[in-house]
C-alpha positions in Angstrom: -28.4 -102.8 88.9 -30.7 -100.3 91.1 -32.8 -102.9 92.7 -31.6 -104.1 95.8 -32.9 -108.1 96.5 -33.1 -108.2 100.2 -36.2 -108.0 102.3 -36.5 -105.3 104.4 -38.5 -103.9 107.6 -38.9 -100.9 105.9 -42.9 -100.0 105.1 -43.7 -97.2 103.7 -47.1 -95.5 104.8 -47.1 -92.3 102.9 -49.9 -92.3 99.8 -50.5 -89.7 97.3 -52.9 -88.3 99.6 -50.1 -86.9 102.0 -48.3 -85.9 99.0 -51.5 -84.0 97.7 -52.0 -82.4 101.0 -48.6 -81.4 101.2 -48.6 -80.1 97.7 -52.0 -77.9 98.3 -50.4 -76.7 102.0 -47.4 -75.5 100.4 -49.2 -73.7 97.3 -52.0 -71.6 99.7 -48.7 -70.8 102.3 -46.7 -69.5 99.2 -49.6 -67.5 97.4 -51.0 -65.6 100.6 -47.7 -64.9 101.9 -46.9 -62.9 98.2 -50.6 -61.6 98.5 -50.3 -60.4 102.2 -47.0 -58.8 101.3 -48.2 -56.8 98.4 -51.7 -56.3 100.8 -48.9 -54.5 103.8 -48.2 -52.0 101.9 -51.5 -50.8 101.1 -51.4 -50.3 105.2 -48.3 -47.7 105.4 -50.1 -44.9 103.9 -54.0 -45.4 103.6 -55.9 -45.3 100.6 -58.3 -42.5 102.1 -54.7 -40.4 102.6 -53.9 -40.7 99.2 -55.9 -38.9 96.6 -57.1 -35.8 99.5 -53.5 -35.2 99.8 -52.0 -31.6 99.6 -48.8 -32.5 98.4 -49.5 -35.2 95.4 -45.8 -34.6 94.1 -44.1 -35.6 97.6 -45.9 -38.6 97.8 -45.3 -39.6 94.3 -41.6 -38.5 94.6 -41.9 -41.2 97.4 -43.1 -44.0 95.9 -40.8 -43.8 93.1 -38.3 -43.9 95.7 -40.0 -46.8 97.2 -39.5 -48.6 93.9 -36.0 -48.1 93.3 -34.7 -48.3 96.8 -33.5 -45.2 97.5 -35.2 -44.7 101.1 -33.5 -41.8 103.0 -34.7 -39.9 106.3 -35.8 -41.4 109.7 -39.4 -41.0 109.4 -42.0 -43.5 110.4 -43.3 -43.8 107.3 -40.2 -44.1 105.8 -39.1 -46.7 108.6 -41.7 -48.8 107.4 -41.6 -48.9 104.1 -37.6 -49.9 104.6 -38.6 -52.6 107.0 -40.9 -53.8 104.3 -38.4 -53.9 101.7 -35.8 -55.3 104.3 -38.0 -58.8 104.2 -38.6 -59.1 100.6 -35.6 -61.9 100.4 -37.8 -63.6 103.1 -41.0 -63.5 101.4 -39.1 -64.4 98.2 -37.5 -68.1 99.6 -41.2 -68.7 100.9 -43.1 -67.7 97.4 -40.3 -70.5 96.1 -41.9 -73.1 97.9 -44.9 -73.0 96.1 -42.9 -73.8 92.5 -42.0 -77.0 94.0 -46.0 -77.9 94.6 -46.1 -79.4 91.0 -43.7 -82.1 91.8 -46.1 -83.2 94.7 -49.1 -83.2 92.4 -47.5 -85.2 89.9 -46.3 -87.5 92.7 -50.0 -88.1 93.3 -50.6 -88.1 89.7 -48.1 -91.0 89.4 -49.5 -93.0 91.9 -53.0 -92.7 91.0 -52.3 -93.5 87.5 -50.3 -97.2 88.4 -53.2 -97.8 90.5 -56.0 -97.2 87.9 -54.3 -98.4 84.4 -57.6 -99.7 83.5 -59.3 -96.7 84.0 -56.4 -94.6 82.3 -58.5 -92.7 79.7 -61.3 -91.7 82.5 -58.6 -90.1 84.3 -57.1 -88.2 80.9 -60.6 -87.3 80.0 -61.1 -85.8 83.4 -58.0 -83.4 83.4 -58.6 -82.7 80.1 -62.0 -81.4 81.1 -60.6 -79.8 84.2 -58.2 -78.0 81.9 -60.6 -76.5 79.5 -62.7 -75.3 82.2 -59.6 -73.6 84.4 -58.6 -72.5 81.3 -62.0 -70.6 80.2 -62.6 -69.6 84.1 -59.0 -68.0 83.8 -59.7 -66.4 80.6 -63.4 -65.0 81.7 -62.1 -63.7 85.1 -59.2 -61.5 83.9 -61.1 -60.2 80.5 -64.6 -60.0 82.1 -64.1 -59.3 85.8 -60.3 -58.0 86.5 -60.3 -55.9 83.6 -63.4 -54.1 84.0 -62.7 -53.9 87.7 -59.7 -51.8 87.0 -61.7 -49.6 84.2 -64.2 -49.0 86.8 -62.0 -48.0 89.5 -59.7 -45.9 87.5 -63.3 -43.7 86.1 -63.7 -43.4 90.2 -60.3 -42.2 90.6 -60.9 -39.7 87.0 -57.6 -41.4 85.9 -56.2 -40.9 82.5 -56.8 -43.2 80.2 -53.1 -43.5 79.2 -52.3 -44.1 82.9 -54.6 -47.0 82.5 -53.2 -48.7 80.1 -50.2 -48.7 81.9 -52.1 -50.4 84.8 -53.4 -52.5 82.7 -50.2 -53.8 80.9 -48.7 -54.1 84.8 -51.7 -56.2 85.8 -50.8 -58.7 82.6 -47.4 -58.4 83.1 -47.8 -59.5 87.1 -50.4 -62.1 86.1 -47.9 -63.9 83.9 -45.5 -64.2 86.9 -48.1 -65.1 89.6 -51.3 -65.7 88.5 -50.9 -69.1 86.3 -52.8 -71.8 88.3 -53.8 -73.8 86.0 -52.0 -77.5 87.3 -54.5 -79.5 85.5 -52.8 -78.8 82.0 -49.6 -80.4 83.9 -51.8 -83.1 84.7 -53.2 -83.4 81.7 -49.8 -83.9 79.9 -48.0 -85.9 82.2 -51.2 -88.2 82.1 -50.9 -88.5 78.3 -47.0 -89.3 78.6 -47.7 -92.2 81.6 -50.3 -93.3 78.2 -48.3 -93.2 75.7 -45.0 -94.7 77.8 -46.8 -97.3 79.6 -50.1 -98.4 78.0 -50.6 -101.6 75.6 -53.3 -101.2 73.1 -55.0 -104.7 72.9 -56.5 -104.3 69.4 -57.4 -101.8 66.8 -54.7 -99.3 64.8 -52.6 -98.8 67.5 -51.9 -102.9 68.3 -50.9 -103.2 64.8 -49.2 -100.2 64.6 -47.5 -100.3 68.4 -44.3 -98.4 67.4 -46.2 -95.6 66.3 -48.3 -95.7 69.0 -45.1 -95.3 71.4 -43.8 -92.6 69.2 -46.6 -90.4 70.0 -44.9 -89.8 73.1 -42.9 -86.8 71.3 -46.5 -84.8 72.1 -46.0 -84.0 75.6 -42.3 -83.5 74.9 -43.2 -81.2 72.3 -45.6 -79.4 74.5 -43.0 -78.9 77.1 -40.9 -77.4 74.4 -43.2 -74.9 73.0 -43.9 -73.9 76.7 -40.8 -72.7 77.5 -40.2 -71.4 74.1 -43.6 -69.4 74.2 -42.8 -68.2 78.2 -39.2 -67.3 77.2 -40.8 -65.0 74.4 -43.4 -63.9 76.5 -41.1 -62.7 78.9 -38.5 -61.3 77.4 -39.1 -60.3 73.7 -43.2 -60.1 72.8 -46.2 -59.4 74.5 -48.5 -62.8 74.1 -52.3 -62.9 74.6 -53.4 -64.3 77.6 -55.6 -66.8 75.4 -52.3 -68.3 73.9 -50.3 -68.3 77.1 -52.6 -69.9 79.2 -52.4 -73.1 77.0 -48.9 -73.6 78.4 -47.4 -74.9 81.3 -45.1 -72.1 83.8 -44.5 -74.8 86.2 -40.7 -75.9 85.5 -39.3 -78.0 83.4 -37.9 -80.6 86.8 -41.5 -81.6 87.2 -41.9 -82.8 83.9 -38.7 -84.3 83.8 -39.2 -85.6 87.6 -42.5 -87.2 85.8 -40.6 -88.6 82.6 -37.9 -90.6 84.2 -39.6 -92.1 87.2 -42.4 -92.9 84.4 -39.6 -94.6 82.4 -38.4 -96.4 85.5 -42.0 -97.5 86.0 -42.0 -98.8 82.5 -39.2 -100.8 82.2 -37.8 -102.2 85.8 -38.9 -105.6 84.9 -35.9 -105.5 82.8 -33.6 -103.4 84.6 -34.0 -106.1 87.4 -33.7 -109.4 85.4 -30.4 -107.9 83.8 -29.2 -107.4 87.5 -26.6 -109.9 88.5 -27.8 -109.7 92.2 -31.3 -110.6 91.6 -30.6 -114.2 92.9 -33.0 -115.6 90.2 -35.8 -114.2 92.2 -39.0 -113.9 89.8 -39.5 -110.6 89.3 -43.5 -111.1 90.6 -42.5 -112.2 93.9 -39.8 -109.3 94.5 -43.0 -107.3 93.8 -44.6 -108.7 96.8 -41.3 -108.0 99.1 -40.6 -105.0 101.1 -37.6 -104.0 99.6 -39.3 -103.4 96.1 -40.6 -100.2 97.4 -38.0 -99.5 99.1 -35.7 -99.4 95.6 -38.2 -97.4 93.8 -38.3 -94.8 96.8 -34.4 -94.5 96.6 -34.8 -94.2 92.5 -37.1 -91.1 93.0 -35.2 -89.8 95.6 -31.7 -90.0 94.0 -33.4 -88.5 90.4 -34.9 -85.6 92.4 -31.9 -85.0 94.2 -29.8 -84.8 90.9 -32.9 -82.5 89.6 -32.1 -80.3 92.9 -28.4 -80.0 91.7 -29.0 -79.1 88.0 -31.6 -76.8 90.0 -29.5 -75.1 92.2 -26.4 -74.8 89.7 -29.2 -72.5 87.4 -30.6 -70.6 90.8 -27.0 -69.6 91.2 -26.0 -68.6 87.7 -29.2 -66.4 87.7 -28.0 -64.5 90.4 -25.0 -64.2 89.3 -26.2 -62.5 86.3 -24.8 -64.9 83.7 -28.7 -65.7 82.3 -31.8 -65.6 83.7 -32.5 -69.0 83.6 -36.1 -68.4 85.6 -37.0 -67.3 81.8 -36.4 -71.0 80.3 -38.3 -72.2 83.3 -34.8 -73.6 85.4 -33.6 -73.1 88.4 -36.9 -72.8 90.3 -37.0 -76.1 92.2 -34.5 -75.1 94.3 -36.2 -76.3 97.8 -37.0 -79.7 96.6 -34.0 -81.4 98.7 -36.0 -80.5 101.7 -38.6 -83.4 100.6 -36.3 -85.7 99.8 -36.7 -87.9 102.9 -40.5 -88.1 102.2 -40.3 -90.2 99.1 -38.3 -92.9 101.3 -41.7 -93.6 102.9 -43.7 -93.2 100.0 -45.6 -96.3 98.7 -47.1 -95.4 95.1 -49.0 -98.7 95.4 -51.1 -97.8 98.7 -54.4 -96.7 97.3 -55.8 -93.6 99.7 -58.0 -94.4 102.3 -60.5 -91.0 102.5 -61.4 -90.8 99.4 -64.0 -88.1 100.5 -60.7 -85.2 100.4 -61.3 -85.1 96.6 -64.2 -83.1 97.4 -62.3 -80.9 100.3 -59.3 -80.7 97.4 -61.8 -78.7 95.4 -63.1 -76.5 98.4 -59.5 -75.4 99.5 -58.7 -74.6 95.9 -61.7 -72.2 95.4 -61.4 -71.3 98.9 -57.7 -69.9 98.1 -58.6 -68.4 94.6 -61.4 -66.5 96.7 -58.9 -65.0 99.6 -56.3 -64.7 97.1 -58.9 -62.3 94.7 -59.8 -60.1 97.8 -56.6 -59.3 98.9 -55.3 -58.4 95.3 -58.8 -56.4 95.2 -57.6 -53.8 97.7 -54.4 -54.4 96.3 -55.7 -53.1 92.7 -57.8 -50.4 94.9 -54.6 -49.2 96.5 -52.5 -48.8 92.6 -55.3 -46.7 91.5 -55.0 -44.2 94.2 -51.4 -44.5 93.6 -51.8 -43.8 89.7 -54.3 -40.8 90.9 -51.3 -39.6 92.3 -48.7 -40.2 89.3 -51.4 -38.8 87.3 -51.3 -35.6 89.1 -47.7 -35.5 89.7 -47.5 -36.1 85.6 -49.8 -32.8 85.3 -48.0 -30.6 87.7 -45.1 -31.2 85.6 -46.4 -30.4 82.4 
């Protein structure tokens, strides 16, 4: 009932490459904006002035007022902090753009899987390997680089153990909110979903037990449910070790739902077309050669995205009204998707990318982005240690 059987001169020209580039660009903008915003606080009161201050208690009180948003007075220091705090809603909006990145990468994945159905095993194995490598890098980076860095800085600033434990707990909390970059987990799981929905085993056990093979689609569905549960528990109830939490997706339900729906539509669009009374008895193979088939698919993708946008906006509004924080269960995060719906009208998922060398540049871009973010946050952590020294001194003066 979705297909329109007339032909059209509309020629989609965007490929998966375009969507991947857009996704990576938005990821970079959102993450760098947040990192630079945090970095900006370190220039208001330079780190070298904090340990040598003659009045640590006053600085401690000022910092507490900054965190509480209770700034008063018209000094240049207070005015600068006020300015930074006032632009936080804008920073938050820019950072939210990064939350729509997974859907662009999953659209690219869908296109790849459709074009390379004969190589689907290779694609699944590739993303599984990338998932494991990135997971190990995340764990090693946290336990063998970040925590030792905090300990080393703590010793250099002579921070007491109790304050240092609080600092490490704070870094872990921030990592859980901002530091999950393992998109390969989502790519791997969505590849599995496409495999179990679309692929037809030609021989072996699953050929004889085809229904059992199709029923394995429940695996990625259960994975997403487990991800939502563990993310919710980690944010509200209990502290879950990073070694466990990093195994799950925190990208939002909307991205997976979008991928699932378009995969199911791709699988059953022949059936939908044959049951459409407006197909004018045109053979499905002939229809696929027409420009209208690509436009119809793009329209369905756009409609699905608009519906998801609507629900994401509803969940975001409910969260802002403090009815329930739906971000705890990965809802209400894709509120900026509507800005990009029009791009789907120009997307041809069957068109192969021309510039295959860009795959190498994707990896280089990802590594460079991680390096720049590490540099920014290293300065922020160093500054935070100096602040913690002030806190330690202030607590000592009250004791």
